[in-house]
C-alpha positions as CSV (number, residue, x, y, z in Angstrom):
1,M,152.6,249.1,65.3
2,E,150.8,246.6,67.5
3,R,149.7,243.6,65.5
4,R,146.1,242.4,65.5
5,K,145.5,239.0,67.2
6,I,143.7,236.3,65.3
7,E,142.1,233.5,67.3
8,I,142.4,230.0,66.0
9,M,139.6,227.6,66.9
10,D,140.3,224.0,65.9
11,T,137.2,222.0,65.0
12,T,138.9,218.7,64.0
13,L,137.0,216.8,66.7
14,R,133.6,218.2,65.8
15,D,133.4,219.2,62.1
16,G,136.5,217.2,61.2
17,E,135.0,214.1,62.7
18,Q,132.2,214.4,60.2
19,T,134.6,213.1,57.6
20,S,133.0,210.0,56.2
21,G,134.0,206.8,58.1
22,V,135.8,208.7,61.0
23,S,135.0,208.2,64.6
24,F,137.5,209.0,67.3
25,S,137.5,207.1,70.6
26,V,137.4,208.7,74.0
27,S,141.1,208.3,74.6
28,E,141.9,209.5,71.1
29,K,139.8,212.7,71.5
30,L,141.5,213.5,74.8
31,T,145.0,212.9,73.4
32,I,144.3,215.2,70.4
33,V,142.8,217.9,72.6
34,Q,145.9,217.8,74.9
35,L,148.2,218.2,71.9
36,L,146.1,221.0,70.3
37,L,146.1,223.1,73.5
38,E,149.5,222.3,75.0
39,K,151.8,221.7,72.1
40,L,150.2,223.4,69.1
41,R,148.7,226.1,71.3
42,V,145.4,226.8,69.5
43,D,143.2,229.3,71.3
44,R,140.0,227.1,71.4
45,V,138.8,223.6,70.5
46,E,135.4,222.5,69.4
47,V,135.2,218.9,70.6
48,A,131.8,217.6,69.8
49,S,128.1,218.1,69.1
50,A,125.7,217.9,72.0
51,R,123.2,215.0,72.2
52,V,125.0,212.8,69.6
53,S,125.7,209.6,71.5
54,Q,126.7,208.2,74.8
55,G,130.3,207.7,73.5
56,E,130.4,211.4,72.6
57,F,129.2,212.3,76.0
58,E,131.9,210.2,77.7
59,A,134.6,211.8,75.5
60,V,133.5,215.4,76.3
61,K,133.3,214.5,80.0
62,A,136.9,213.2,80.0
63,I,138.1,216.3,78.1
64,T,136.4,218.8,80.4
65,Q,137.6,217.0,83.5
66,W,141.2,217.3,82.2
67,A,140.6,220.8,81.0
68,A,139.3,222.0,84.4
69,T,142.3,220.5,86.2
70,N,144.7,222.3,83.7
71,G,143.1,225.6,83.3
72,Y,141.6,225.1,79.8
73,L,137.9,224.7,80.5
74,D,136.8,228.0,79.0
75,R,138.6,227.0,75.8
76,V,136.6,223.8,75.2
77,E,133.5,224.3,73.1
78,V,130.5,222.2,72.0
79,L,128.1,222.6,69.1
80,S,124.5,223.0,70.5
81,F,121.1,223.4,69.1
82,V,117.9,225.5,69.6
83,D,116.0,222.7,71.3
84,N,114.3,224.1,74.4
85,G,117.2,223.5,76.7
86,V,118.0,219.8,75.9
87,S,121.5,220.7,74.7
88,I,122.1,222.9,77.7
89,A,121.2,220.0,80.0
90,W,123.5,217.7,78.1
91,M,126.4,220.3,78.4
92,Q,125.8,220.7,82.1
93,Q,126.2,217.0,82.7
94,A,129.3,216.8,80.6
95,G,130.9,219.8,82.3
96,V,131.0,222.2,79.3
97,N,131.1,226.0,79.8
98,V,130.9,227.2,76.2
99,Q,128.2,226.5,73.6
100,N,128.4,227.2,69.9
101,L,124.7,227.6,69.1
102,L,123.7,226.5,65.6
103,T,121.2,228.8,64.0
104,K,120.0,229.7,60.5
105,G,122.1,232.3,58.6
106,S,120.1,232.3,55.4
107,L,116.4,232.9,54.8
108,N,116.3,229.8,52.5
109,H,117.3,227.5,55.4
110,L,115.0,229.2,57.9
111,T,112.0,229.0,55.5
112,H,112.4,225.5,54.1
113,Q,114.1,223.6,57.0
114,L,112.6,225.2,60.1
115,R,109.5,226.7,58.4
116,K,109.5,229.6,60.8
117,T,109.6,233.4,60.5
118,P,112.7,235.3,61.5
119,R,110.9,236.7,64.6
120,Q,110.0,233.2,65.8
121,H,113.6,232.0,65.3
122,F,115.1,235.1,67.0
123,D,112.8,234.7,70.0
124,E,113.7,231.0,70.5
125,I,117.4,231.9,70.2
126,A,117.1,234.6,72.8
127,S,115.5,232.1,75.2
128,V,118.3,229.6,74.7
129,I,121.0,232.2,75.2
130,E,119.2,233.4,78.5
131,Q,118.9,229.8,79.8
132,A,122.5,229.1,79.0
133,A,123.6,232.2,81.0
134,Q,121.5,231.2,83.9
135,N,123.4,227.9,84.0
136,G,126.9,229.4,83.7
137,I,127.3,228.6,80.0
138,S,128.5,231.4,77.7
139,T,127.3,231.5,74.1
140,N,128.9,231.8,70.6
141,V,126.4,231.7,67.7
142,Y,126.9,230.0,64.3
143,L,124.9,231.4,61.3
144,E,124.6,228.3,59.3
145,D,124.7,228.9,55.5
146,W,125.7,232.5,56.1
147,S,127.6,232.7,52.7
148,N,124.4,231.9,50.8
149,G,122.5,234.3,53.1
150,M,124.8,237.1,52.1
151,R,124.3,236.2,48.4
152,H,120.6,235.7,48.3
153,S,119.0,237.2,51.5
154,P,121.3,240.0,52.8
155,D,118.4,241.8,54.4
156,Y,117.6,238.8,56.5
157,V,121.3,238.5,57.6
158,A,121.4,242.2,58.5
159,E,118.1,241.9,60.5
160,Y,119.5,238.8,62.3
161,L,122.9,240.5,63.1
162,D,121.1,243.5,64.4
163,F,119.2,241.2,66.8
164,L,122.4,239.3,67.8
165,A,124.3,242.5,68.4
166,S,121.8,243.2,71.3
167,Q,122.4,239.8,72.9
168,P,125.0,238.6,75.4
169,V,127.0,236.7,72.7
170,N,130.7,236.4,72.8
171,R,131.3,235.5,69.1
172,I,129.3,235.5,65.9
173,M,130.6,232.7,63.6
174,L,130.2,233.0,59.9
175,P,130.4,229.6,58.1
176,D,130.7,229.1,54.3
177,T,128.7,225.9,55.0
178,L,128.6,224.6,51.4
179,G,132.0,225.9,50.4
180,V,130.6,228.2,47.7
181,L,132.5,231.5,48.3
182,I,135.3,232.8,46.1
183,P,138.0,235.0,47.7
184,S,136.6,238.3,46.4
185,E,133.2,237.6,48.0
186,T,134.7,236.6,51.3
187,F,136.6,239.9,51.5
188,E,133.5,241.9,50.4
189,Y,131.1,240.2,52.8
190,I,133.2,240.4,55.9
191,S,134.4,243.9,55.1
192,T,130.7,245.0,55.0
193,L,130.0,243.3,58.3
194,R,133.1,244.7,59.9
195,K,132.2,248.3,59.0
196,R,128.6,247.9,60.2
197,Y,129.4,246.1,63.5
198,P,132.9,247.3,64.5
199,Q,132.6,246.0,68.1
200,V,131.4,242.4,67.2
201,H,133.9,239.5,67.3
202,F,133.4,237.6,64.0
203,D,134.8,234.1,63.3
204,F,135.1,232.7,59.8
205,H,134.5,229.1,59.1
206,A,135.6,228.0,55.6
207,H,134.9,224.8,53.7
208,N,137.0,223.6,50.8
209,D,134.6,222.4,48.1
210,Y,136.2,224.4,45.4
211,D,139.7,224.0,47.0
212,L,139.5,227.7,48.0
213,G,139.5,227.2,51.7
214,T,142.9,228.6,52.4
215,A,142.4,231.5,49.9
216,N,139.2,232.5,51.6
217,V,140.8,232.4,55.0
218,L,143.5,234.8,53.8
219,E,140.8,237.2,52.5
220,A,138.8,236.9,55.7
221,V,141.7,238.0,57.7
222,K,142.5,240.8,55.3
223,A,138.9,242.0,55.7
224,G,139.2,242.2,59.5
225,V,137.8,238.9,60.9
226,N,138.8,238.2,64.5
227,G,138.9,234.4,64.5
228,L,139.2,231.3,62.2
229,H,137.9,227.8,62.4
230,L,140.3,225.2,61.0
231,T,140.9,221.5,61.1
232,V,144.0,219.3,61.1
233,N,144.7,217.9,57.7
234,G,141.7,219.8,56.3
235,M,139.4,217.1,57.7
236,G,135.6,217.5,57.4
237,E,132.7,216.3,55.4
238,R,132.6,216.5,51.6
239,A,135.9,218.2,50.5
240,G,136.7,219.1,54.2
241,N,137.4,222.3,56.0
242,A,140.2,224.9,55.5
243,P,143.4,223.0,56.5
244,L,145.2,224.4,59.6
245,A,148.7,223.9,58.4
246,S,148.3,225.8,55.2
247,A,146.2,228.6,56.8
248,V,148.8,229.2,59.5
249,A,151.7,229.3,57.1
250,V,149.9,231.7,54.8
251,I,149.0,234.1,57.6
252,N,152.5,234.0,59.1
253,D,154.2,234.7,55.8
254,F,151.9,237.1,54.0
255,L,150.1,239.2,56.7
256,T,152.5,241.2,58.7
257,D,149.9,243.2,60.5
258,V,148.4,240.2,62.3
259,E,149.7,237.5,64.6
260,I,148.6,234.0,65.7
261,G,149.9,232.2,68.7
262,L,150.3,228.7,67.2
263,Q,153.5,226.7,67.6
264,E,154.4,225.8,64.0
265,S,156.9,223.2,64.9
266,A,154.2,221.0,66.4
267,I,152.0,221.0,63.3
268,Y,153.5,217.9,61.7
269,T,153.4,215.9,64.9
270,V,149.7,216.7,65.4
271,S,149.0,216.0,61.7
272,K,150.5,212.5,61.8
273,L,148.7,211.6,65.1
274,V,145.4,212.7,63.6
275,E,146.2,210.7,60.4
276,N,146.8,207.6,62.5
277,F,143.8,208.0,64.7
278,S,141.4,208.9,61.9
279,G,142.7,206.4,59.3
280,V,142.4,209.1,56.7
281,R,145.7,209.2,54.8
282,I,147.4,212.5,54.1
283,P,148.0,212.9,50.3
284,A,151.7,212.9,49.6
285,N,151.6,216.3,47.9
286,K,149.4,218.0,50.6
287,P,151.2,221.3,51.5
288,I,153.2,221.5,54.7
289,V,152.3,217.9,56.0
290,G,152.5,215.7,52.9
291,D,155.3,213.2,52.6
292,N,156.7,214.7,49.4
293,V,156.4,218.4,49.9
294,F,159.9,219.0,51.2
295,T,161.5,216.5,48.8
296,Q,163.5,217.8,45.8
297,T,163.4,215.3,42.9
298,A,165.1,216.9,39.9
299,G,168.9,216.8,40.1
300,I,169.1,220.4,38.9
301,H,167.2,221.4,42.1
302,A,169.7,219.7,44.4
303,D,172.5,221.3,42.4
304,G,170.9,224.7,42.9
305,D,170.5,224.1,46.6
306,N,174.2,223.4,46.8
307,K,174.7,226.8,45.1
308,N,173.2,229.3,47.6
309,N,169.9,227.4,48.2
310,L,168.5,228.6,44.9
311,Y,165.3,226.3,45.2
312,F,164.5,227.3,48.8
313,N,161.4,229.4,49.7
314,D,160.0,230.6,53.0
315,L,158.3,227.3,53.7
316,L,161.5,225.8,55.3
317,P,160.7,222.3,56.6
318,E,162.4,223.0,59.9
319,R,159.6,225.4,60.8
320,F,157.2,222.5,60.9
321,G,159.5,220.0,62.6
322,R,160.5,218.4,59.3
323,K,163.7,217.9,57.1
324,R,164.3,218.5,53.4
325,K,165.0,215.4,51.4
326,Y,166.4,214.7,48.0
327,A,164.6,212.0,46.1
328,L,166.5,209.1,44.5
329,G,165.2,208.0,41.2
330,K,165.4,208.3,37.4
331,T,165.6,212.1,37.5
332,S,168.3,212.1,40.1
333,G,171.6,213.8,39.3
334,K,174.9,213.6,41.0
335,A,173.8,216.4,43.3
336,N,170.9,214.4,44.6
337,I,173.2,211.5,45.4
338,E,175.7,213.8,47.1
339,K,173.1,215.3,49.3
340,N,172.0,211.9,50.4
341,L,175.6,210.8,50.9
342,Q,176.2,213.8,53.1
343,E,173.4,212.7,55.3
344,L,175.1,209.3,55.7
345,G,178.6,210.9,56.3
346,L,179.9,209.4,53.0
347,K,181.9,210.8,50.1
348,L,182.7,209.2,46.8
349,N,185.2,210.1,44.1
350,E,183.9,211.4,40.8
351,E,184.1,208.1,38.9
352,D,182.4,206.1,41.7
353,L,179.7,208.8,42.1
354,K,178.9,208.4,38.4
355,K,178.5,204.6,38.7
356,V,176.2,204.9,41.8
357,T,174.1,207.6,40.1
358,Q,173.7,205.5,37.0
359,R,172.5,202.5,39.2
360,V,169.9,204.7,40.9
361,I,168.6,206.0,37.6
362,E,168.3,202.4,36.4
363,L,166.2,201.5,39.4
364,G,164.1,204.7,38.8
365,D,163.4,203.6,35.3
366,K,161.9,200.4,36.7
367,K,159.6,202.6,38.8
368,E,161.4,201.5,42.0
369,T,161.6,203.9,45.0
370,V,165.1,204.3,46.3
371,T,165.8,205.7,49.8
372,T,168.8,207.0,51.7
373,D,168.9,203.7,53.6
374,D,169.4,201.8,50.3
375,L,172.5,203.8,49.2
376,P,175.1,201.9,51.2
377,Y,173.9,198.7,49.6
378,I,173.9,200.2,46.1
379,I,177.5,201.5,46.7
380,S,178.6,198.1,47.8
381,D,176.9,196.3,44.9
382,V,178.2,198.7,42.3
383,L,181.8,199.2,43.6
384,T,183.0,196.0,45.2
385,T,183.1,194.0,41.9
386,K,185.2,196.5,40.0
387,G,188.3,194.5,40.7
388,H,187.1,191.3,39.1
389,D,187.8,190.3,35.5
390,E,184.3,189.0,34.8
391,K,184.4,186.2,32.2
392,I,181.2,184.5,33.2
393,F,177.8,186.2,32.4
394,V,174.3,185.0,32.8
395,E,173.0,186.4,29.6
396,S,169.4,185.5,29.8
397,Y,166.9,183.4,31.6
398,V,163.3,182.4,31.8
399,L,161.8,181.4,35.1
400,N,158.4,179.7,35.3
401,H,156.2,179.0,38.3
402,A,152.6,177.7,37.6
403,K,150.1,176.0,39.8
404,G,150.3,172.2,39.5
405,L,153.7,172.3,37.7
406,R,157.3,172.2,39.1
407,P,159.1,175.4,38.8
408,S,161.5,175.5,35.8
409,A,164.3,177.6,34.4
410,T,165.8,178.1,31.0
411,I,169.2,179.8,31.1
412,A,171.8,181.1,28.7
413,I,175.2,181.5,30.3
414,R,178.5,182.6,28.6
415,I,181.6,181.0,30.1
416,N,184.9,182.3,28.7
417,G,183.3,183.3,25.5
418,Q,181.3,180.1,24.9
419,L,177.5,180.2,25.2
420,F,175.6,177.3,27.0
421,E,171.8,176.9,27.1
422,E,170.1,174.5,29.6
423,H,166.7,173.8,30.9
424,A,165.9,172.3,34.3
425,Q,163.2,171.9,37.0
426,G,163.6,172.5,40.7
427,D,161.8,172.9,44.0
428,G,161.6,176.7,43.4
429,Q,162.7,179.1,40.7
430,F,166.2,179.6,42.0
431,D,166.6,175.9,42.7
432,A,165.6,175.3,39.0
433,F,168.1,178.0,38.0
434,M,170.9,176.3,39.9
435,N,170.0,172.9,38.4
436,A,170.3,174.4,34.9
437,L,173.6,176.1,35.9
438,T,174.9,172.7,37.2
439,M,174.1,171.1,33.9
440,A,176.0,173.7,32.0
441,Y,179.1,173.5,34.2
442,A,179.0,169.6,34.0
443,K,179.6,170.0,30.3
444,N,182.9,171.8,31.2
445,N,183.8,169.1,33.8
446,I,183.6,171.8,36.5
447,Q,181.9,171.2,39.9
448,L,180.1,174.2,41.5
449,P,180.5,175.1,45.1
450,G,177.9,173.9,47.5
451,L,175.3,176.4,48.7
452,I,175.2,176.3,52.5
453,D,173.3,179.4,53.5
454,Y,170.8,181.7,51.7
455,N,169.6,185.0,53.3
456,V,167.2,187.6,52.0
457,R,166.5,191.0,53.5
458,I,165.7,194.7,52.6
459,A,168.0,197.5,53.7
460,P,167.6,197.9,57.5
461,G,165.5,201.0,58.2
462,S,164.4,201.3,54.7
463,S,160.7,201.6,53.8
464,S,161.6,201.3,50.2
465,D,160.4,198.6,47.8
466,A,163.4,199.2,45.6
467,L,166.0,196.8,46.8
468,C,166.2,193.2,48.0
469,E,169.5,192.0,49.2
470,T,170.3,188.3,48.8
471,T,173.5,187.0,50.5
472,I,174.5,183.4,49.7
473,T,177.3,181.5,51.5
474,W,179.2,178.9,49.4
475,K,181.6,176.1,50.3
476,T,184.4,174.7,48.2
477,S,186.9,172.1,49.2
478,G,189.3,174.8,50.4
479,R,187.1,177.6,51.9
480,T,183.8,179.1,52.7
481,F,182.8,182.6,51.3
482,S,179.8,184.7,50.6
483,T,178.5,186.8,47.7
484,R,175.7,189.3,47.6
485,G,173.2,190.4,45.0
486,L,171.0,193.4,44.9
487,D,167.9,193.9,42.9
488,S,164.2,194.7,43.3
489,D,163.3,191.0,42.6
490,Q,164.4,188.4,45.2
491,T,165.2,185.7,42.6
492,V,167.1,188.1,40.4
493,S,169.2,189.3,43.3
494,A,170.1,185.7,44.0
495,I,171.1,185.1,40.4
496,K,173.4,188.2,40.6
497,A,175.0,186.8,43.8
498,T,175.5,183.5,42.0
499,Q,177.2,185.2,39.0
500,K,179.6,187.0,41.4
501,M,180.4,183.6,42.9
502,L,181.1,182.1,39.5
503,N,183.6,184.8,38.7
504,I,185.2,184.7,42.1
505,V,185.7,181.0,41.7
506,L,187.2,181.5,38.2
507,N,189.5,184.2,39.4
508,T,190.6,182.1,42.3
509,E,191.5,179.3,40.1
510,R,193.6,181.6,38.0
511,T,195.8,182.5,41.0
512,V,196.7,178.8,41.2
513,V,198.4,178.9,37.8
514,G,200.0,182.3,38.1
515,Y,197.4,184.8,37.4
516,E,197.2,188.1,39.3
517,T,195.6,187.7,42.7
518,V,192.4,189.6,43.1
519,D,190.2,190.6,46.1
520,V,187.4,188.1,46.4
521,G,185.7,189.7,49.4
522,H,181.9,190.2,49.2
């Protein structure tokens, strides 16, 4: 059976730009249009409203010049108005071939906004359509507030559609302007029109005020609509328009008797570009394009994916140019860690895997975000000290830094079972900590190594705030060596690196008097 073709008209650059605070530049509009038509392969693009501004005019002119050169001119559309030919003159100068004429689709709007009779409105519309045709511009017609028209003035809508059916109009576009429809109404209203006007091309234009935009799109297609108006990331005024990504996925997965020509693998690329150009951030949980929607968090889900992909559905991330991820945090199990280690090409034995898992869970309990890039550092931190016989512990500390006062530290450190408490000031919190530590060691007649280098960084390539790595280089009379500490707090990571140094020095001294040699690498 031949499948019915559904046209997709993207209106990100017209209706989507009506998002509060958004204004695309000329170059941004041109770039988005090129991606929409050439990469995403939408059927049509609505790029502006006529007469808005000089900047809008320059953007449309740049788009039409590119479109004419590349064979897309008839797919570039502009919103126009019943204004005695002013919009038509504007479009001629901008090089536009297709107008989307805004008219009144409810008796309420016609009566109270235009204060005209239906016949007056229809006569003016007929004049605009004729004038457009004389100037080589084809016409689609918007019925603004159509959804309320169907609810409250269906006789007017029927009268208007009877009139439009006699006009040289390519498409009649049915907007749920205020986002008031529920799915059952969408299906009922469009089914009614489809039966009454079987030869007319109807577009449906959904808004998302009740978060029903995608559901209404699905019902519109079921009812026999010919085209859909969508926006990237669901941009648009108030709650926005029906989001392109969700609508495309729903149609492709649940309506086997229709087809759309979009390239799904380009959706994420276009989505991120529009996010960057608009400045409107995509919610992390937004379907298809949100940062978290292909991330498994619970360890049981990762385990299930290892066992025949038990937690997969048809929304495979690869369809949209993305990858599945396994979050690292307090709900992570060993399966999550293993999935991330596989990505790094690493494998740990069962004992070491448990230690690394526990460390990730500890960071998650502190509300820290751990990424795959952090794992090598966690592994190194957790596993490289296992050979040391740690006899020195920094049991507690208080670090103070206040305006007008020198930083200070109070520490409690246990050395070979004996507890020492000291307080000192310094040029910074870590310097104060080291001064207090020096005082404790002086009581044991032990001189600490000299600190000759101090380096702080996050894991390369990581966007995480979970881990800060501090590497300190120390110098004794016999050698130079480094230790590393890992924590979400820079000073704490330095203290951890220092505790490692203290135990390395202690273990090294033992080798001199016959103790077992240990690896003191960092």
